[in-house]
VOPAKE-805438 format. One record per atom (N, C-alpha, C): residue in three letters; residue number from 1; z, x, y; atom name. Coordinates in pm, 1 decimal. Example, Ala and Ser with C-alpha at 12.3 -4.5 7.8 and 13.67 -1.06 7.14 Angstrom:
BEGIN
<residu->ala | num->1 | up->780.0 | east->1319.0 | north->-569.0 | atome->N>
<residu->ala | num->1 | up->780.0 | east->1230.0 | north->-450.0 | atome->CA>
<residu->ala | num->1 | up->780.0 | east->1320.0 | north->-330.0 | atome->C>
<residu->ser | num->2 | up->708.0 | east->1285.0 | north->-225.0 | atome->N>
<residu->ser | num->2 | up->714.0 | east->1367.0 | north->-106.0 | atome->CA>
<residu->ser | num->2 | up->787.0 | east->1290.0 | north->3.0 | atome->C>
end
This chain:
BEGIN
<residu->met | num->1 | up->13439.0 | east->10982.9 | north->15245.5 | atome->N>
<residu->met | num->1 | up->13489.9 | east->10855.1 | north->15206.5 | atome->CA>
<residu->met | num->1 | up->13589.3 | east->10877.8 | north->15094.2 | atome->C>
<residu->asp | num->2 | up->13700.7 | east->10810.8 | north->15102.0 | atome->N>
<residu->asp | num->2 | up->13803.9 | east->10821.2 | north->14999.9 | atome->CA>
<residu->asp | num->2 | up->13781.2 | east->10722.0 | north->14887.7 | atome->C>
<residu->ser | num->3 | up->13741.3 | east->10599.7 | north->14922.5 | atome->N>
<residu->ser | num->3 | up->13721.5 | east->10497.2 | north->14819.8 | atome->CA>
<residu->ser | num->3 | up->13628.9 | east->10386.9 | north->14872.3 | atome->C>
<residu->ala | num->4 | up->13579.9 | east->10308.7 | north->14778.9 | atome->N>
<residu->ala | num->4 | up->13495.5 | east->10193.9 | north->14813.4 | atome->CA>
<residu->ala | num->4 | up->13538.6 | east->10076.1 | north->14728.0 | atome->C>
<residu->phe | num->5 | up->13527.5 | east->9958.1 | north->14782.2 | atome->N>
<residu->phe | num->5 | up->13562.7 | east->9837.7 | north->14708.9 | atome->CA>
<residu->phe | num->5 | up->13437.7 | east->9754.6 | north->14689.9 | atome->C>
<residu->trp | num->6 | up->13399.7 | east->9735.0 | north->14565.8 | atome->N>
<residu->trp | num->6 | up->13282.6 | east->9654.8 | north->14532.3 | atome->CA>
<residu->trp | num->6 | up->13332.0 | east->9516.9 | north->14488.5 | atome->C>
<residu->phe | num->7 | up->13280.6 | east->9410.3 | north->14548.2 | atome->N>
<residu->phe | num->7 | up->13333.5 | east->9277.9 | north->14518.5 | atome->CA>
<residu->phe | num->7 | up->13229.5 | east->9174.1 | north->14479.7 | atome->C>
<residu->thr | num->8 | up->13102.2 | east->9205.1 | north->14484.2 | atome->N>
<residu->thr | num->8 | up->13000.0 | east->9106.8 | north->14448.5 | atome->CA>
<residu->thr | num->8 | up->12890.3 | east->9173.4 | north->14366.7 | atome->C>
<residu->phe | num->9 | up->12867.2 | east->9123.5 | north->14245.4 | atome->N>
<residu->phe | num->9 | up->12761.2 | east->9177.2 | north->14161.1 | atome->CA>
<residu->phe | num->9 | up->12625.6 | east->9125.7 | north->14205.1 | atome->C>
<residu->ala | num->10 | up->12616.0 | east->8995.3 | north->14227.6 | atome->N>
<residu->ala | num->10 | up->12488.0 | east->8935.0 | north->14265.5 | atome->CA>
<residu->ala | num->10 | up->12511.7 | east->8807.8 | north->14346.0 | atome->C>
<residu->gly | num->11 | up->12421.6 | east->8782.3 | north->14438.9 | atome->N>
<residu->gly | num->11 | up->12423.4 | east->8656.3 | north->14512.8 | atome->CA>
<residu->gly | num->11 | up->12331.7 | east->8557.0 | north->14441.5 | atome->C>
<residu->tyr | num->12 | up->12383.6 | east->8493.2 | north->14338.3 | atome->N>
<residu->tyr | num->12 | up->12300.3 | east->8405.9 | north->14254.8 | atome->CA>
<residu->tyr | num->12 | up->12238.3 | east->8290.2 | north->14333.0 | atome->C>
<residu->asn | num->13 | up->12303.0 | east->8249.5 | north->14439.6 | atome->N>
<residu->asn | num->13 | up->12249.4 | east->8138.6 | north->14520.2 | atome->CA>
<residu->asn | num->13 | up->12161.8 | east->8189.3 | north->14635.8 | atome->C>
<residu->leu | num->14 | up->12134.4 | east->8321.1 | north->14638.4 | atome->N>
<residu->leu | num->14 | up->12052.3 | east->8381.7 | north->14743.2 | atome->CA>
<residu->leu | num->14 | up->11940.8 | east->8463.4 | north->14678.9 | atome->C>
<residu->pro | num->15 | up->11838.1 | east->8397.5 | north->14625.4 | atome->N>
<residu->pro | num->15 | up->11732.9 | east->8469.9 | north->14552.9 | atome->CA>
<residu->pro | num->15 | up->11645.8 | east->8558.2 | north->14643.4 | atome->C>
<residu->his | num->16 | up->11599.3 | east->8667.8 | north->14584.1 | atome->N>
<residu->his | num->16 | up->11507.5 | east->8759.4 | north->14651.8 | atome->CA>
<residu->his | num->16 | up->11367.1 | east->8699.2 | north->14652.8 | atome->C>
<residu->his | num->17 | up->11295.2 | east->8725.1 | north->14759.5 | atome->N>
<residu->his | num->17 | up->11154.9 | east->8683.4 | north->14769.6 | atome->CA>
<residu->his | num->17 | up->11079.5 | east->8797.0 | north->14837.1 | atome->C>
<residu->pro | num->18 | up->10958.5 | east->8829.7 | north->14791.3 | atome->N>
<residu->pro | num->18 | up->10882.2 | east->8938.8 | north->14852.6 | atome->CA>
<residu->pro | num->18 | up->10854.0 | east->8919.1 | north->15002.1 | atome->C>
<residu->asp | num->19 | up->10843.9 | east->8795.8 | north->15046.1 | atome->N>
<residu->asp | num->19 | up->10820.7 | east->8765.8 | north->15187.7 | atome->CA>
<residu->asp | num->19 | up->10955.8 | east->8772.3 | north->15260.5 | atome->C>
<residu->pro | num->20 | up->10975.7 | east->8868.6 | north->15350.8 | atome->N>
<residu->pro | num->20 | up->11105.0 | east->8882.2 | north->15418.7 | atome->CA>
<residu->pro | num->20 | up->11151.3 | east->8756.1 | north->15491.2 | atome->C>
<residu->arg | num->21 | up->11058.2 | east->8671.8 | north->15530.6 | atome->N>
<residu->arg | num->21 | up->11097.1 | east->8547.2 | north->15599.3 | atome->CA>
<residu->arg | num->21 | up->11161.9 | east->8449.1 | north->15504.0 | atome->C>
<residu->arg | num->22 | up->11140.2 | east->8466.0 | north->15373.1 | atome->N>
<residu->arg | num->22 | up->11198.2 | east->8375.8 | north->15272.2 | atome->CA>
<residu->arg | num->22 | up->11298.0 | east->8447.4 | north->15182.1 | atome->C>
<residu->asp | num->23 | up->11329.4 | east->8573.9 | north->15211.9 | atome->N>
<residu->asp | num->23 | up->11417.0 | east->8654.5 | north->15127.6 | atome->CA>
<residu->asp | num->23 | up->11563.7 | east->8628.7 | north->15159.2 | atome->C>
<residu->leu | num->24 | up->11624.3 | east->8536.8 | north->15087.6 | atome->N>
<residu->leu | num->24 | up->11764.5 | east->8503.4 | north->15109.5 | atome->CA>
<residu->leu | num->24 | up->11856.6 | east->8615.6 | north->15064.1 | atome->C>
<residu->asp | num->25 | up->11807.3 | east->8703.1 | north->14976.8 | atome->N>
<residu->asp | num->25 | up->11888.4 | east->8814.5 | north->14928.1 | atome->CA>
<residu->asp | num->25 | up->11928.6 | east->8908.9 | north->15040.8 | atome->C>
<residu->leu | num->26 | up->11857.2 | east->8908.3 | north->15149.2 | atome->N>
<residu->leu | num->26 | up->11894.1 | east->8993.2 | north->15262.5 | atome->CA>
<residu->leu | num->26 | up->12034.4 | east->8959.9 | north->15314.2 | atome->C>
<residu->ala | num->27 | up->12083.9 | east->8840.2 | north->15286.9 | atome->N>
<residu->ala | num->27 | up->12218.0 | east->8798.7 | north->15328.9 | atome->CA>
<residu->ala | num->27 | up->12321.2 | east->8816.0 | north->15218.0 | atome->C>
<residu->ser | num->28 | up->12282.5 | east->8877.8 | north->15107.5 | atome->N>
<residu->ser | num->28 | up->12371.9 | east->8892.2 | north->14992.0 | atome->CA>
<residu->ser | num->28 | up->12441.5 | east->9027.2 | north->14991.8 | atome->C>
<residu->tyr | num->29 | up->12569.1 | east->9027.6 | north->14954.0 | atome->N>
<residu->tyr | num->29 | up->12644.6 | east->9151.6 | north->14937.4 | atome->CA>
<residu->tyr | num->29 | up->12628.1 | east->9209.0 | north->14797.0 | atome->C>
<residu->gly | num->30 | up->12552.1 | east->9144.4 | north->14712.2 | atome->N>
<residu->gly | num->30 | up->12536.5 | east->9188.0 | north->14573.3 | atome->CA>
<residu->gly | num->30 | up->12473.3 | east->9324.1 | north->14559.1 | atome->C>
<residu->val | num->31 | up->12505.5 | east->9392.8 | north->14448.2 | atome->N>
<residu->val | num->31 | up->12446.3 | east->9523.3 | north->14419.3 | atome->CA>
<residu->val | num->31 | up->12320.3 | east->9509.9 | north->14335.4 | atome->C>
<residu->val | num->32 | up->12290.4 | east->9389.3 | north->14291.2 | atome->N>
<residu->val | num->32 | up->12163.5 | east->9360.3 | north->14224.9 | atome->CA>
<residu->val | num->32 | up->12100.3 | east->9242.3 | north->14296.4 | atome->C>
<residu->arg | num->33 | up->11965.8 | east->9237.9 | north->14298.1 | atome->N>
<residu->arg | num->33 | up->11898.0 | east->9122.4 | north->14357.2 | atome->CA>
<residu->arg | num->33 | up->11859.1 | east->9027.7 | north->14245.0 | atome->C>
<residu->val | num->34 | up->11873.4 | east->8899.9 | north->14272.0 | atome->N>
<residu->val | num->34 | up->11834.9 | east->8796.6 | north->14176.4 | atome->CA>
<residu->val | num->34 | up->11695.4 | east->8749.7 | north->14214.9 | atome->C>
<residu->leu | num->35 | up->11603.0 | east->8763.4 | north->14121.5 | atome->N>
<residu->leu | num->35 | up->11465.9 | east->8721.1 | north->14146.9 | atome->CA>
<residu->leu | num->35 | up->11454.8 | east->8570.8 | north->14127.8 | atome->C>
<residu->glu | num->36 | up->11349.1 | east->8511.5 | north->14178.1 | atome->N>
<residu->glu | num->36 | up->11334.3 | east->8366.3 | north->14171.7 | atome->CA>
<residu->glu | num->36 | up->11330.3 | east->8313.0 | north->14029.3 | atome->C>
<residu->asp | num->37 | up->11287.8 | east->8396.7 | north->13933.1 | atome->N>
<residu->asp | num->37 | up->11283.3 | east->8351.6 | north->13793.5 | atome->CA>
<residu->asp | num->37 | up->11415.0 | east->8375.5 | north->13720.0 | atome->C>
<residu->gly | num->38 | up->11518.6 | east->8423.2 | north->13791.3 | atome->N>
<residu->gly | num->38 | up->11650.1 | east->8443.9 | north->13732.0 | atome->CA>
<residu->gly | num->38 | up->11677.3 | east->8586.0 | north->13684.2 | atome->C>
<residu->arg | num->39 | up->11573.3 | east->8668.2 | north->13674.4 | atome->N>
<residu->arg | num->39 | up->11596.3 | east->8807.6 | north->13635.3 | atome->CA>
<residu->arg | num->39 | up->11671.0 | east->8879.2 | north->13747.1 | atome->C>
<residu->arg | num->40 | up->11734.9 | east->8991.0 | north->13710.6 | atome->N>
<residu->arg | num->40 | up->11806.9 | east->9071.1 | north->13809.5 | atome->CA>
<residu->arg | num->40 | up->11752.6 | east->9212.8 | north->13807.3 | atome->C>
<residu->glu | num->41 | up->11752.8 | east->9277.4 | north->13924.1 | atome->N>
<residu->glu | num->41 | up->11713.8 | east->9417.2 | north->13931.5 | atome->CA>
<residu->glu | num->41 | up->11808.4 | east->9487.6 | north->14027.7 | atome->C>
<residu->pro | num->42 | up->11843.9 | east->9612.5 | north->13997.2 | atome->N>
<residu->pro | num->42 | up->11940.9 | east->9683.3 | north->14081.5 | atome->CA>
<residu->pro | num->42 | up->11884.1 | east->9716.9 | north->14219.1 | atome->C>
<residu->lys | num->43 | up->11971.4 | east->9710.0 | north->14317.7 | atome->N>
<residu->lys | num->43 | up->11937.6 | east->9754.2 | north->14452.6 | atome->CA>
<residu->lys | num->43 | up->11972.3 | east->9903.3 | north->14462.8 | atome->C>
<residu->glu | num->44 | up->11933.5 | east->9966.1 | north->14571.1 | atome->N>
<residu->glu | num->44 | up->11961.7 | east->10107.7 | north->14591.9 | atome->CA>
<residu->glu | num->44 | up->12112.4 | east->10135.6 | north->14588.5 | atome->C>
<residu->val | num->45 | up->12191.2 | east->10044.3 | north->14641.7 | atome->N>
<residu->val | num->45 | up->12336.3 | east->10063.5 | north->14644.7 | atome->CA>
<residu->val | num->45 | up->12394.9 | east->10067.1 | north->14503.6 | atome->C>
<residu->phe | num->46 | up->12332.5 | east->10003.3 | north->14408.2 | atome->N>
<residu->phe | num->46 | up->12379.9 | east->10005.9 | north->14269.5 | atome->CA>
<residu->phe | num->46 | up->12382.2 | east->10150.5 | north->14219.5 | atome->C>
<residu->gly | num->47 | up->12273.5 | east->10223.3 | north->14241.3 | atome->N>
<residu->gly | num->47 | up->12267.2 | east->10363.8 | north->14200.0 | atome->CA>
<residu->gly | num->47 | up->12368.7 | east->10449.9 | north->14272.6 | atome->C>
<residu->ala | num->48 | up->12391.4 | east->10420.5 | north->14400.2 | atome->N>
<residu->ala | num->48 | up->12490.0 | east->10496.3 | north->14476.7 | atome->CA>
<residu->ala | num->48 | up->12631.1 | east->10474.8 | north->14422.0 | atome->C>
<residu->leu | num->49 | up->12662.8 | east->10352.3 | north->14384.1 | atome->N>
<residu->leu | num->49 | up->12794.1 | east->10325.0 | north->14325.2 | atome->CA>
<residu->leu | num->49 | up->12808.4 | east->10391.7 | north->14189.3 | atome->C>
<residu->val | num->50 | up->12703.9 | east->10388.5 | north->14109.0 | atome->N>
<residu->val | num->50 | up->12706.7 | east->10455.5 | north->13978.3 | atome->CA>
<residu->val | num->50 | up->12735.7 | east->10603.7 | north->13997.8 | atome->C>
<residu->ala | num->51 | up->12666.5 | east->10665.1 | north->14091.3 | atome->N>
<residu->ala | num->51 | up->12685.9 | east->10808.0 | north->14116.3 | atome->CA>
<residu->ala | num->51 | up->12827.1 | east->10837.3 | north->14167.7 | atome->C>
<residu->ala | num->52 | up->12877.1 | east->10752.5 | north->14256.8 | atome->N>
<residu->ala | num->52 | up->13011.2 | east->10774.2 | north->14313.3 | atome->CA>
<residu->ala | num->52 | up->13119.0 | east->10761.6 | north->14207.4 | atome->C>
<residu->tyr | num->53 | up->13108.0 | east->10659.7 | north->14122.0 | atome->N>
<residu->tyr | num->53 | up->13209.8 | east->10641.4 | north->14018.3 | atome->CA>
<residu->tyr | num->53 | up->13195.3 | east->10744.6 | north->13907.3 | atome->C>
<residu->ala | num->54 | up->13076.2 | east->10794.5 | north->13882.0 | atome->N>
<residu->ala | num->54 | up->13057.1 | east->10897.7 | north->13780.3 | atome->CA>
<residu->ala | num->54 | up->13118.6 | east->11029.4 | north->13823.1 | atome->C>
<residu->ala | num->55 | up->13118.4 | east->11054.0 | north->13953.2 | atome->N>
<residu->ala | num->55 | up->13172.0 | east->11179.8 | north->14005.8 | atome->CA>
<residu->ala | num->55 | up->13324.7 | east->11180.6 | north->14011.6 | atome->C>
<residu->ser | num->56 | up->13385.8 | east->11064.3 | north->14000.7 | atome->N>
<residu->ser | num->56 | up->13532.9 | east->11059.9 | north->14013.1 | atome->CA>
<residu->ser | num->56 | up->13603.5 | east->11072.2 | north->13880.4 | atome->C>
end
């Protein structure tokens, strides 16, 4: 891969839920998931982007 374009930090209107049937975050392009209480936690892709940009 030559480059990647990151365009969404979080899907604030698509909160994560432990029950996959209610997990709206599955439709989010964000690199962090927004929990129902408003906290954020990084997704796996967040670490991959950190590593990719650190190597460049």
